[in-house]
C-alpha positions as CSV (number, residue, x, y, z in Angstrom):
1,M,139.0,100.2,89.9
2,N,139.6,96.7,88.7
3,R,137.2,94.6,86.6
4,A,136.3,92.4,89.5
5,L,134.9,95.3,91.5
6,H,132.9,96.6,88.5
7,A,131.3,93.1,88.3
8,I,130.1,93.2,91.9
9,P,126.9,95.2,91.3
10,L,125.9,93.2,88.2
11,A,126.5,89.9,90.0
12,A,124.5,91.2,93.0
13,L,121.6,92.2,90.8
14,S,121.5,88.9,89.1
15,L,121.6,86.9,92.3
16,A,118.8,89.1,93.7
17,L,116.6,88.5,90.7
18,M,117.2,84.8,91.0
19,A,116.4,84.9,94.7
20,A,113.2,86.8,94.1
21,S,112.0,84.3,91.6
22,G,112.8,81.4,93.8
23,W,111.2,82.8,96.9
24,A,108.1,83.8,95.0
25,H,107.5,80.1,94.1
26,A,108.3,78.9,97.6
27,Q,105.8,81.1,99.5
28,D,103.8,79.4,102.3
29,T,100.1,79.9,102.9
30,D,99.2,81.4,106.2
31,T,95.7,80.9,107.5
32,D,95.9,83.4,110.3
33,K,93.3,86.2,109.7
34,D,95.6,89.1,110.5
35,D,98.4,87.6,108.4
36,D,96.0,87.0,105.5
37,R,94.7,90.6,105.7
38,L,98.3,91.9,105.4
39,T,99.1,89.4,102.6
40,T,96.1,90.2,100.4
41,S,95.7,93.9,101.0
42,G,99.2,95.2,101.4
43,K,101.5,96.3,104.2
44,L,100.5,98.7,107.0
45,L,101.1,102.4,106.3
46,L,104.7,103.6,106.8
47,T,106.0,100.1,107.7
48,G,107.9,100.0,104.4
49,G,109.8,103.1,105.4
50,V,110.6,106.1,103.1
51,S,113.4,106.5,100.6
52,Q,116.8,107.3,102.1
53,I,119.2,109.6,100.2
54,E,120.9,106.7,98.4
55,G,117.6,105.2,97.3
56,S,117.0,102.3,99.6
57,A,113.9,101.9,101.8
58,G,114.4,103.1,105.3
59,G,114.8,106.4,107.0
60,G,116.2,109.5,105.3
61,L,119.8,108.8,106.2
62,T,120.0,105.0,106.7
63,P,118.5,101.9,105.1
64,W,116.2,99.6,107.2
65,A,115.7,95.8,106.8
66,V,112.3,96.4,105.3
67,I,111.6,96.0,101.6
68,G,110.4,99.1,99.9
69,G,106.9,99.4,98.3
70,Y,103.6,98.0,99.6
71,G,104.0,94.6,97.9
72,T,103.5,91.6,100.2
73,R,104.7,88.0,99.8
74,D,102.9,87.4,96.5
75,E,103.2,90.9,95.1
76,I,105.6,93.4,93.6
77,G,105.8,96.9,94.9
78,A,107.6,100.1,93.9
79,N,108.4,103.6,95.0
80,A,109.8,106.7,93.3
81,F,111.1,109.7,95.3
82,Y,112.6,113.1,95.2
83,T,114.6,114.6,98.1
84,Q,116.2,118.0,98.6
85,V,118.5,119.0,101.5
86,N,119.2,122.7,101.9
87,L,122.2,123.3,104.1
88,D,123.9,126.5,105.2
89,D,126.4,126.5,102.3
90,Y,125.4,123.5,100.1
91,R,122.4,121.9,98.5
92,L,121.8,118.2,97.9
93,Q,119.2,116.7,95.6
94,S,118.5,113.0,95.3
95,Y,115.9,111.2,93.2
96,G,115.3,107.7,92.0
97,A,113.1,104.6,92.3
98,L,113.0,101.1,93.8
99,V,111.2,97.9,93.1
100,G,110.4,95.4,95.9
101,F,109.9,91.7,94.8
102,Y,107.6,89.6,97.0
103,D,108.6,91.4,100.2
104,R,112.0,89.7,99.9
105,V,114.3,91.5,97.4
106,E,114.7,95.2,96.7
107,L,116.5,96.8,93.8
108,S,117.0,100.6,93.7
109,L,118.5,103.2,91.4
110,S,119.1,106.8,92.4
111,R,121.1,109.9,91.5
112,Q,122.6,112.4,94.0
113,K,123.5,116.0,92.9
114,F,125.6,118.0,95.3
115,D,125.7,121.7,94.6
116,T,128.7,123.5,96.2
117,Q,127.1,126.9,95.5
118,A,129.4,129.8,96.6
119,V,131.9,127.3,98.2
120,G,132.7,126.1,94.8
121,G,133.9,129.5,93.8
122,A,136.0,129.8,97.0
123,L,137.7,126.5,96.1
124,G,138.4,127.7,92.6
125,L,135.9,125.3,91.0
126,G,133.3,128.0,90.2
127,D,130.1,129.0,91.9
128,G,127.5,126.2,91.7
129,F,130.0,123.5,90.8
130,T,128.1,120.2,91.1
131,F,129.1,116.6,92.0
132,T,126.8,114.0,90.6
133,Q,126.7,110.4,91.9
134,D,124.7,107.4,90.6
135,T,123.8,104.6,93.1
136,I,122.6,101.1,92.3
137,G,121.3,99.2,95.3
138,V,120.3,95.7,96.2
139,K,118.8,94.4,99.4
140,V,117.7,90.9,100.4
141,K,115.7,90.0,103.5
142,V,117.3,87.0,105.1
143,A,115.4,86.5,108.4
144,G,112.4,87.6,110.4
145,D,109.3,89.7,109.6
146,A,109.0,93.2,111.2
147,V,105.2,93.2,111.0
148,L,103.9,89.6,111.1
149,E,106.3,88.2,113.8
150,Q,105.2,90.3,116.7
151,D,105.5,87.4,119.1
152,S,109.2,86.8,118.2
153,W,112.2,88.5,119.6
154,L,114.0,88.2,116.3
155,P,114.0,91.4,114.2
156,Q,113.7,91.5,110.5
157,I,117.3,91.2,109.1
158,A,118.5,92.2,105.6
159,V,121.8,92.4,103.8
160,G,122.5,94.9,101.1
161,A,125.0,96.6,98.8
162,Q,125.1,100.0,97.1
163,Y,127.4,100.6,94.2
164,K,128.2,104.3,93.7
165,R,129.9,106.1,90.8
166,N,130.9,109.8,90.9
167,D,131.3,112.0,87.8
168,Q,134.2,114.2,89.0
169,A,137.2,111.9,89.0
170,A,139.8,114.6,88.5
171,V,138.5,116.8,91.3
172,L,138.3,113.8,93.7
173,A,141.8,112.8,92.9
174,F,143.0,116.4,93.6
175,V,141.4,116.4,97.1
176,G,143.0,113.1,97.9
177,A,140.3,110.5,97.2
178,K,141.6,107.2,96.0
179,D,138.7,106.4,93.7
180,D,135.6,107.8,92.1
181,S,133.5,104.7,92.6
182,G,133.0,102.1,95.3
183,V,130.6,99.7,97.0
184,D,129.1,100.0,100.4
185,Y,128.0,96.7,102.1
186,Y,125.5,96.7,105.0
187,V,123.5,94.6,107.4
188,S,120.3,96.0,108.9
189,A,118.0,94.8,111.7
190,T,114.6,96.3,112.1
191,K,112.1,95.6,114.9
192,L,108.6,96.9,115.0
193,Y,106.6,96.9,118.2
194,L,103.1,97.4,117.0
195,S,101.5,97.6,120.5
196,Q,104.0,100.3,121.5
197,S,103.8,102.0,118.0
198,L,107.6,102.0,118.0
199,L,110.1,101.0,115.3
200,L,113.8,100.5,116.0
201,N,116.6,99.9,113.4
202,G,120.3,99.3,113.5
203,T,122.6,99.1,110.5
204,V,126.2,98.3,110.2
205,R,127.8,99.6,107.0
206,F,131.2,98.7,105.6
207,T,132.4,101.6,103.5
208,K,135.2,103.7,102.2
209,A,132.9,106.5,101.1
210,N,133.7,110.2,101.8
211,Q,130.5,112.2,102.5
212,F,128.3,109.3,101.2
213,G,130.6,109.1,98.2
214,I,130.1,112.7,97.1
215,L,133.8,113.2,97.7
216,G,134.9,109.8,96.4
217,F,136.2,106.8,98.2
218,G,139.2,106.3,100.4
219,G,141.9,108.9,101.0
220,D,145.3,109.8,102.4
221,R,144.2,109.0,106.0
222,N,142.6,105.6,105.2
223,D,141.9,103.5,102.2
224,S,140.4,100.4,103.7
225,Y,136.8,99.4,104.6
226,R,135.7,100.4,108.1
227,A,132.5,99.5,109.9
228,Q,130.1,102.4,110.6
229,F,127.0,102.4,112.7
230,E,123.6,103.8,111.7
231,G,120.6,103.9,114.0
232,S,116.9,104.9,113.7
233,A,114.0,105.2,116.0
234,A,110.4,106.1,114.9
235,Y,107.2,106.5,116.9
236,L,103.8,106.3,115.2
237,L,101.6,109.1,116.5
238,T,98.8,107.9,114.3
239,R,98.4,105.3,111.6
240,N,99.7,107.8,109.0
241,L,102.0,110.1,111.0
242,A,105.4,109.2,112.5
243,V,108.2,111.1,114.2
244,G,111.7,109.9,114.9
245,A,115.4,110.5,114.7
246,E,118.5,109.0,113.1
247,Y,122.2,108.9,113.6
248,R,124.9,107.8,111.0
249,T,128.6,107.6,111.7
250,K,130.9,108.3,108.7
251,P,134.6,107.5,108.1
252,D,137.2,110.3,108.1
253,N,139.5,109.4,105.2
254,L,140.6,112.8,103.8
255,G,143.2,115.0,105.4
256,I,142.0,118.0,103.5
257,A,138.3,117.6,104.4
258,G,137.5,116.4,107.9
259,E,134.2,114.5,108.2
260,D,131.7,114.5,111.0
261,D,128.8,112.1,111.8
262,A,125.3,113.0,110.6
263,Y,121.9,113.0,112.4
264,D,118.4,114.1,111.8
265,V,115.0,114.5,113.5
266,F,112.1,113.9,111.2
267,V,108.3,113.8,110.7
268,A,106.9,111.4,108.1
269,W,103.3,111.8,106.9
270,A,101.3,109.4,104.6
271,P,98.0,111.2,103.8
272,Y,97.3,108.3,101.3
273,K,98.7,104.9,101.0
274,N,100.5,105.8,97.8
275,V,102.0,109.1,98.9
276,S,104.3,110.1,101.8
277,L,106.1,113.3,102.7
278,T,109.1,113.5,105.1
279,V,110.4,116.7,106.6
280,A,113.5,116.8,108.8
281,Y,116.1,118.9,110.5
282,V,119.5,117.5,109.5
283,D,123.0,118.1,110.7
284,L,125.9,116.8,108.4
285,G,128.7,118.5,110.4
286,N,131.8,119.7,108.6
287,I,131.9,119.5,104.7
288,V,135.2,120.5,103.3
289,I,135.8,124.1,104.4
290,R,132.5,124.8,106.0
291,D,131.6,123.6,109.6
292,D,128.2,123.0,111.1
293,Q,126.3,122.2,108.0
294,R,122.7,122.1,109.1
295,G,119.4,122.6,107.3
296,V,116.1,121.2,106.2
297,Y,115.5,117.9,104.5
298,A,112.3,117.3,102.5
299,S,111.4,114.2,100.6
300,L,108.3,113.2,98.5
301,Q,107.7,109.5,97.8
302,V,105.0,107.9,95.6
303,G,104.4,104.2,95.1
304,F,102.4,101.1,95.5
């Protein structure tokens, strides 16, 4: 990994902070009663999404264009989360926090711990061998407003980047990964139809990550960026309860470890404004020498 690539996340964070400061001073005043209610009292429940496994606001698998936390155009919001995914042969834990600046810029930091359990022993790594990955994320809203612009066809659009670093460089090189760190870039579009209680999101991610980066970046099959699609749909049953589904395509870079797309079906519940719980059935497909990795996803988020 060259120095220029290491500088990318730092530069992105600096630009995001500058953007947040500039947009905060350039806010407009909206006299519409509904807009004023949202601006002064916070966002509607669940419209800021939950925390996805890499730390950004969105669904469990994919980021949305929304900015995390309940801060509006003149406020700062934040979330902290813990997620556990129990699969047939593996376990994934993810935890972290994000800060949303003035409903415009989001910065996130998270850690993913992937426990190979008995599969680690079968591979000669030892039972319970764990890969740990740290992720720094930045997201900037560039157009639209998913909540306030109900009379517009334009969705809320955001661009983002996630810098990831894995702690098992030697093992990753052995399985054929080209690097132990990398940057994902993405564009998300989110449209909320309040009258239909429906949220739709589409994300295009440019990535070289193997299994979200858990197995490094690039490989013997491919070592270049490829566009991947991620989609989400959520339906609000009540003001604090949503159901939905997600689908995320993934590259297949490693000859030794074929990779399948991922999907989930979820229920998200916000009993209070500052707390949400998400439970899902998730299918991550083949992971190394184990096919059909399915299980339960559960995530707790607290914030303001």
